[in-house]
N, C-alpha and C positions, 0 to 999 in steps of 0.2 A: 468322489469322482473328480477328474481334472477339469479345469476351466476350458472354455471353448478355445482359448489361445493355444493350449497344449494339444488339443485334438486336431487342429488344422494341419493337414499334411503339407510338406514343402510343395512349391509350385511344380517342381519336376523332380523325379527320382533319378539319381545318377546310376549308371549301369556298368561302369568300368572298375577295374581293380588296380587303379594307379596308386602311387604312394600316398596320395591325399587321404585315402581311406584309413580311419583310425584302427589301431590294433584290435584284433578279435571281432571285427565287423564281419558278419557272415555275408558272403557274396553268393547269390544264387541265381540261377537262370531257369525261370519257369517255362515249360514247354508252351509254345504258341503265344508267348508274351515277351515284351522287351525285358532285358536284364534289369534287375533292380538292386540297388545298394541299400542295405538295411543299416542305418546308422546305429551306433551304440545306444542312442537315446530312443528306446522303444516307444516312448510317449508320443513321438511325432509320426508314428506309422499310421497309414490309412488302411482300410480293409484289404486292399490288394497286396500291400506290403506284409500284412499279417498272414495272408495266405501263402505268400512266398516263404515267410519264416517257417510256417508249419510244414511246407513241402521240404524245406531244408532239413527239418527235424525228422523227416522220414514219413510224414503223413501224406499219403497219396490219394486218399478217398476224395474223388472229385465232388460227390454229393455233399460231403461234410464241408469241404472248402466253400462250396456254393452257399451253404447255409450261413457261414461266417460272413460272406459278402452281403447276403440278403438282410442279415440282422445288423449290418454295419458295425461289426466288432473292430474297434480301432486298437492300436497298441496301448493306449492309456487305460483301456478297459480290461486288458488281458490279466493283470495281477488280481482282479476282483472276481474272476470266474471261479465258481465252485460247482459241486455236483448238481445242484438245482439248475444252474445255468446250462450245464452240459446236457441235462435232460431236455430242456427246451430246445437245444440245438440238435436233438435227436441222436446223441452219441450214446448208444446203449452198450456197445462192445466194451468189455472191461479192458481189453488190450489197447483199444484206441483211446479210451479215457486216460489210461496210464501214460500213454505217449503224449497226449495233449498236456496233462498236468506236469509231466517231466519238462516239457518245453517251457511252460509258463514259469515253473520254479527256477529254471536256468536263467531267466531274465534278471533275477535278483542277485545273481553272483557278480561280484566286482570284476571289472575288466582290468587286466594287467596292463600297466604302463599308461593308464588313461590320464594320470596327473603327474606333474613333476614337483619335486620339493626343492625350494630354494632357501638357503640359510641367510636371512636378512638380519643385519646388526640391530635393527630397531624392533621388528616384529617377531623375530625368531624364525623357526622353520615354517614357511608358508607354502601351501599347496596351490598350484595354478592349473587351471583347466587346459587340456591339450590345444584348444583353439587359441587360447591366450599365448601359449608357447609358440604356435605357428606365427602369430603376429609379432612376438618379440624377436623371432629369428628372421627378421627382414632387415635390409639395409636402412630403411626409413626409420625403424625403431632403434636399431643399433647406433644410429647417428647420435642419439641422446647420450651415449657414453662420453662424447667429446664436447659436451656443453656444461660448463660449471653451473651448478644450482644457484650460487650466490654471486656470480660474476666477479667483479673486481674486489669483492670482500675477501677473497682468498689471499690477497696481498696484505690484508690487515689481520685476519684470523688464520693462523697456520693450519688449523684443523678443518677449515671449510673447503676441503678438496673434493667433496662429493658432487655428483653430477645429476642431471635430469633423469638419467636412466634408472637409478635405484629409487628415486622419488616416485617415478611413474609406476614401478612395480609395487611399491607400498600403497599407492592410491588405488590401484586395481584390486589389491588384496583387501583393503579396508572397505571398499565399495561392496565387495562380496560379503564381508562380515555383517555390514549393516542391513543389506537387503535380505539376507538369509535369516537374520534375527527377527526382522519384521514378519517374514513368511511363517516362521515357527510360532511366533506369539499370536499372530492373527491370520489363520488359514482363510478366513472369509475375504481377505484382500485379493485372493486368487492370483498371487504372484507366481507366474509360470517359470519354468526353467529357461525359457527364452528371455524373459525379463531379467533374470539373475545374470545371465551371460552377457546381455547387452549392457547392463549397468557396469559390470566388471570391465568390459571392453572400453567403455567411455572413460572409466577411471584410468585405465592403462594408457589410453591414447590422448588424454586431455592436454598434454604438453608437447605434442609432436611439432607444433608450430613455433617453438622457441628458436630464436636465432643465436648467433655467437654471444656469449656472456649473458644469456638469459634476458632479463628485463632491461639491460642496457641497450639491447638491439631495438626492441619495439618502443621503449620509453624515451630513449635519447637519440639514437642514430637515425631511425626511419623518419621521425618528425622533422629532423634537420635536413636529411638528404632528399626527402620527398614530402615537403610541407603540405601539399594539397591532398595527400593520401591519408585517409583515416584507417590505418591498418593496425590490428592488434594480434597478439600471438594466438588468441582463440580462433580467429579466422584462418590463420596459418595452420592450426591443428586440424581443422575440418578439411582443408584442402589437402594436407599431407596424408590424413587418414584415407581419404578417397583415392589418392594416388597409390598409397600402400596396398589397398585392396585390389585395385585394378592392375597394377604392375606385377603383383605377385599372384594374380588369378585366385584370390581368396573367396570370391563369391561362391564357387563350387564347394569349397571347404566349409564355408558357413552353412550351406545347405546340408552338407553331410552331418553337421552337428546340430541340426534341427532349427536353424535360423531361416528367416525369410528375408533375403538380402535387401530387396527394395524397401520394405517397410522398416526393417531393423537398422539398416544403415542410416536412414532418416532419423530414427529414434536416438541412435548413438550420437550423431552430429548435433542434434538439438540439445542433448545433455551437455555438450561441450560449449557450444556457442550461445545457447539460449534460443528463445522463440523469435520468429521473424517479426511478430507484432509485439504489442505491449504486454508484459507479464502481469500487469495489474488489472487488466480487463476482466470484469466479473461476468459480463454478458456473453463473451465469445472465448472459446477455447483456442489459444494461439498455436498449439502444437499439433503435429500430424502423425508422429510416430506412435503415440499411445493416446487412448481416449481420456477424457476428463476423470473417469473413475480411478485412473492410475496416476493422478497428478503428483502424488508424493514421490514417485520414482525420479522426478526431475529435481528433487531437493537433496540428492545423495552425493553426486560428484561435484557439481558447481551450483550451490544454492543461491539463486537470484533473489529469493525472498528475504532471507535474513543473514546469509553468509556462514551458517553453520553447516559445514560439509566435510567430507573425508579428505579433500585436498588439504585443507588447513590442518586437520589432525595429523596428517603425515608430516607436513613440513614443520609444524611445531616440534614434534618429537625428533625428527631427523636433524633439523637445523640446530636445535638446542644441543643435541648430542655432539655434533661436530664443532659447534662454536664454543662449547664449554659453559653454556648458560643453562640454568635450571628451568625445566618445563613444569609448570604447575597445573597443567590441564590433563585429566585422565579421560581419554576418549572411551575407554572400556566401560566406564560408569554411565556415560551418555547412552551407549548402545544398550545397556541393561534396562534403562528406563524409557527408551524410545518407543512410542506408539503412534499409530496413525489415527487421527480424529478428523471429523468433518467440521470445517470452518468456512462459513459463507458459501455453502454448496460445493466446496472442493475439499479434497482430502489432503491434509498436511501432516508432516512428522512433528509430533509434540513430545514433551517430556514432563516428568513429575514437577509439581510446584516447588518442591524443596530443592530442586536443582537450579533455580534461578540465580542464586549467588555464584554457583560454579560457572555459569555461562558468562556472567559479568567478569569473572576472573579470566575466562578464556579470551575475551576481547581485550582485556587489560594485558594479557600475555602477548597478544598480537601487537598491540601498541608498543609494548616494551621491546619486543624484538626489532621493530622498526627503528626505535630510538637508539638502541644499543648496537645494532648490527646492520640492518638493511639500509639505514640512512646514516651510517657512520660517515663523518665528514671526510676522512681520508679515503675510505672506500669509494665515496662519491667522486672525489677528485680523480681517482684512478679510472673510474668509469668515464668521466668527462675527457680524460686524456686519450683513452682508447677510442672514444667517439671521434675526437679530433683527428686521430691518426687514420681511422677508417674513412672519414670524409675526404682527407687529402689523398688517400689511395684509391678511392672509389672508381674513378674513371680509368684506372690503369690495371685493375684486377679483372681478369676474364675467367668466367666459370662456364663450362660447357653444359648446355641444357638439352631439351628435347630437339631431335633432328639436327644436332650439332650447332644450334644457335648459341651465341655467346652472350652472357649476362654479366653485370657488375654486382658488387656487394649489395647495393640498394635495389637492384632490379631482379635479383635472384628469387625474390618472393613471388614473382609473377610466373615462375615455372618451377614446379615441385621437383623435377629431376635435377635442376641446378641447385635448388635450395637444399636438397639432400646432401650436397657436397659442401655446404657452407656451415662450418663449425668454428669452435675456438681456435682451431688450427690455423685460421687465417692470420692470427696474431703472429705466429712463428713464420708463416710464409712471407709476411711483410718484413719482419725483423731480420730474416736471413737472406732477403732478396738482394741482388746486386744491380737491379734495374735503377738507373739514375732518376727515373720519373718518380720513384718511391722514396727518394732521399728525405723529403720533409716528413712523411709519415714514419719512416724508419727512425728518424732522430727523436720523435716523441716517444716511441716504444722503447728506445734505448734509455731515455730518461726514466721511464718506469722501472726498467731493470736495475738502474743505478740509484734508484730512489731520489731522483732529482725531480720532485713533484711540483705541480702548481701549488701556490701558497694559499692557505686559508686566511682570509682577511677579517671576516667577522660575520655575525648573525644578528638578525632583528626579526620583528614580527609586525604584521599589519596592526594598526590600532583598532580598537573595538568598533568604532563607527565605520571603518572601512570594511571589516570582515575578512575578506580574502581577495587576492588578485586573480583575475581571470587569466587564461592562457595567453590571450592577445596582449593584455597589460604586462604580463611577465616578460614578453619578448623585448619590451622597450626599457626595462630596468637597467640593462648594461649601459645603454647610451645616457640615461639619466645620471647614473653615477659618474660616468666619464665627463659629462658636461658640468658637473658640480664643481665650482671653484671656491677657494678660500682666499680672501684678500689679505687677511691678517698674517697668514703663514706662507712663506715662500716654498714652493714645490720645486725640487731640484730636477725633476723630469716630468714630461707630459705623457699621460696615458690616454689611450683611445678606448672606444667600446670593445674593440677586438681583443684588448688586453684583459678584459674582465669576463668571468663566468658567473652568472647569477642562477642559483638553484632555488626554485620555489617548490617547497616540499609540503605536501598535504598530509598531515598526521590526523588519523581518525580511527574509528572503530570498524571501518570497512564499508560504511554507508554514508560517507561524507558527514554532514552535520546531524544525521538522524541517529537515534538510539536503536541499534539492531534488535534489542530485546523487546521493543514495542511490536516487532513483527514475528515474535515467537509466541506460541500458545502452549498452555500448561494444563495438565489434568491432575485430579486428586486421586488418592488411593480409594476413596469411597465411591467415586464415580469416574472410572477411567475412560468412559465414552464421551464425556463432556469436556470441551476445551475452553479455557478462559484466558484472559490477558492479565498480567500482573504489572502494575505501574512501578516506576522507579521508586516513588515515595513509599510504597508498601514493602520495599526490600531493605533499604538502608538510607540514612541521612548522609552517609559518607561517600556516596557515589558521585561521579562527576556531574556538574550542571551542564557542561557543554561536551560535545562528543567529536569536535573537530577543531583544528587550528592549523595555521600556516607558519612555516619557518622560511625565512629568506636568508640564504647563505651566499656569501660573496667570496670568490677566489680570484687570484691574480696569476696570469700566465707567466709574467716576468718574475724572476726569483731573486734578482740582485737587491741589495739593501735599499738603494735609492728608490727603485720602483715600488718595492713593498711598502716603504714609508709613505710614498705618495698615494698608493692605493688605500692604505689605512686612513689617511687624512681625508681623501675624497669620500670614502665610505662614511666616515664620521660626519662630514659636512652634509652628506645626503640625508642621513638619519636626522640631523638637526633641522634641516630646511624643509623636508618633505612631511607634510602633515598627515600622510597616509601610513607612515611607519613609526614604530616606537623607538626607544633608545637602543643603542647597540649592546651586544653582549660579547665582549672580547674575552672569551674563556681563558686562553693561555696568558693574557696580558691584563687580567682584571686588576691586579695590584697596582700596576703602573697607571691604569686608567683611573682608578680611585684616587691616586696621588699625582694626577697629571700636572699640577702646578709645582711639583718638586723639581729642583734643579737637576736631579739625576734622571728624570724621566726623559724619554725620547722626545725630540722636537715636535713630532706629530701630535703628541698628547698635551703639550703645553698650550692649552687653549686660552686665549685672552678672556678677561672677565666678562666682556659683553657677550661673547659666544657661549660662555658657561651658563649665563642666566637663560639664554634662549634654549639651550639643550635640555634643561630640566624644568620646562614648563609642566604644570600639572596635567595638562591634556595629553601629554605624551605617555603617561603611565597607564 
């Protein structure tokens, strides 16, 4: 029998025959009762809808229909009715029995055009539920076609032309794969069709809130344009999803497919943004969309517990495919071994103990992608230049929102109708504009087109005793470098803090300095119901001792030779004089730096002996 979730009828049954009704949905009008729309999902029918269905099939015996009502026969029970049940219901006529059984057997027939097949380059031919197609075919979702998945990295990796649109399709598909696998292996979890559909919708819509050039927008632009606002794309995704549902009148469509909008929209948004309270609370359940017994459902799309989720699985495979980088993680193997076990009175997704090494490889793959692609120094320079251009253009760009109100690039996030119109196309709008107020922004974008980029100066790291710079401390680094002077070497030009960009990059396994595997539980083949923890030392002695580090990269906006030479010298002096950072790493100039006393070396590297001794103190390493 189905769980109580499946047997609950929708709050109200629709009675019209508008195009929202899925194909092959029988629409009937019972005499003396309101019209009822019978969704294709018969498991959501209440006894009254069952009677309407029987009437539609030609069964008009009012006494028989009344017995269905009195015995509370719901749609989820219909497939289980046999001759003994029909005897109890008092159906003795062979003719009526045959009619009822023919009706019930018809429920198992597949509906034509209930799913669509999409050929995805990563996952192959994927099937999507018709409600997902309705969501995809909205302006709010189609907007993702015009937002690059990897932002400025497309200017470094020619293949990285993919967009948030196809990534979102992939995450919706993988979310369905994992939740269905769990339902098939563990029927006792009582995962209903509603649960499956809601998890898929959350996967599909988890990135609706991304702005132009993806993480550049919420990671760089918004913090500079509106420093007092703590805004992330997850919050934007929730607001955009609610706007999508309301502006396209999808609540009625959700009801037709068996969802309960108020409860299920809450569940969907909680999967995207997380709980309002602390997810680590053991005494209080922080979610409202689903009870504690279904806590594992919140670990599928965006796993706040350990970071193992279908979002990462898709972008690992998709980004590696387009970047030309090998992906070493096989999500299909994880799905095969995934089980739900009880841990600390809550149910969590666990995996076999032999998979622990593969999970370390997964997080190592994530870290490698950040080092090789996502935090590529040239890609970051381009993101910084686009950010500068947007900041200079912000006050002069107008985007029409709700009721005709005008918004700017930075304020469009306050109105979802305006935000729907904000995509990567704003780059070309500024580039091709003739408005003299956009001259400064336009010049920066022209430099990107002509590859006249800000120059990479160097990289360093915080020393061990410092650990890492906070966000507030990071804001002061540009001024510190500009104020650093070298008395032994004459600088031909003066640079200010505005001439520098300092990127403080946090490299980790997804949970800052924590080991994410410490938050994963494993089961053994001999006892699949018992979940245990596996420590790092039990796995291998070759695993990292630390799981996070900071990189401090410095760029110079001025690109002439004198300015770049002065910038390199000031950065070098800052590394030498500041006890919180280590020695510099001049990747493209390492040979010259190692032989800085050579007469052929640039003037900025011919450091006097006194400075040389100070630079290589042992406490700097």
